[in-house]
N, C-alpha and C positions, 0 to 999 in steps of 0.2 A: 504494500500500500504506500509506503513512504516513497518508493521509487516513482509510483504513479503521480503522487503529489509533486515531487520534484520536477518531473517531466512537464506536468501541467503548468507549474510556476515558470519554468524556462520558456515554454511556449507563450505564455502570457507576456513575459518580458520581451521576447522576440517580437511579438505582435505590437507591443507598445513602442519598441525601438523603430519598427517599420513605419508605424503611424507618425512618429515624430520626424523621422527622416523624410517622409512624404510632405509633411508640413513645411520642413525646411526647403524642400524642392519647390513647393508652391510659393513660398516666401521670396525665393531668389528669382522668381519669374520663369520658373520651369527651365532653367539653364541646364543643358545637357553637359555631361562630362564631369559632374560633381557628385556622382553617386557615392563613391567611397568617402569623400569629405563629409557629405550629408549624413551618411551612416555612422561614421565615427563621432561626429558631433552629437547625433541623436543618442548613441550609446553613452556618451559622457553625461548628457542631460538626464537621461533615465537613471543611470547608476547614481548620480548625485542626489536625485530625488528620492530614490529608495534608501540611500544611506542616511539622508536627513530624517526620513520617516522612521527608520529603525532606531536612530539616535533619540528621537522624540519619544518613541514607545518605551525605550530603555529608561529614560528619565521619568516617565509617568509611573512605571513599575517601581522605581526606586522611591519616589515620593509616597506612594501608597504603602510600600513595604516597611518604611521606617518612620514611626511616629515621632513627632517633635517633642522636645522637653518642654514642660510648662503647661501642657494641656491637662485639664482636669480629667479624672477617671470618669468614664461613662458607664462602667460596669461595676456593680457592687460585688464585694467579695462574698464567697460562698459562706452561708451561715448568718449573714447579716440581715436577711429578710425576716420580717415579722410574720409569724403564723397567724392566720385569720381565723 
């Protein structure tokens, strides 16, 4: 299963790079002879985007995982509840 997910992710990334490369082709007035240049620029754009996203996700996990000092307890200790 992991291999299938990896292949799917690679295909998705390839498709995204192809889309961005085509956008660059359109932006440059459909100039021929720049396919490799557009592809490499698209790879750079997509990889940087994914790296930023991964970095942001890592920071969010860190913030959630480590409580800050000085916050009041929100959970009572066991045995401190009054029986009704």
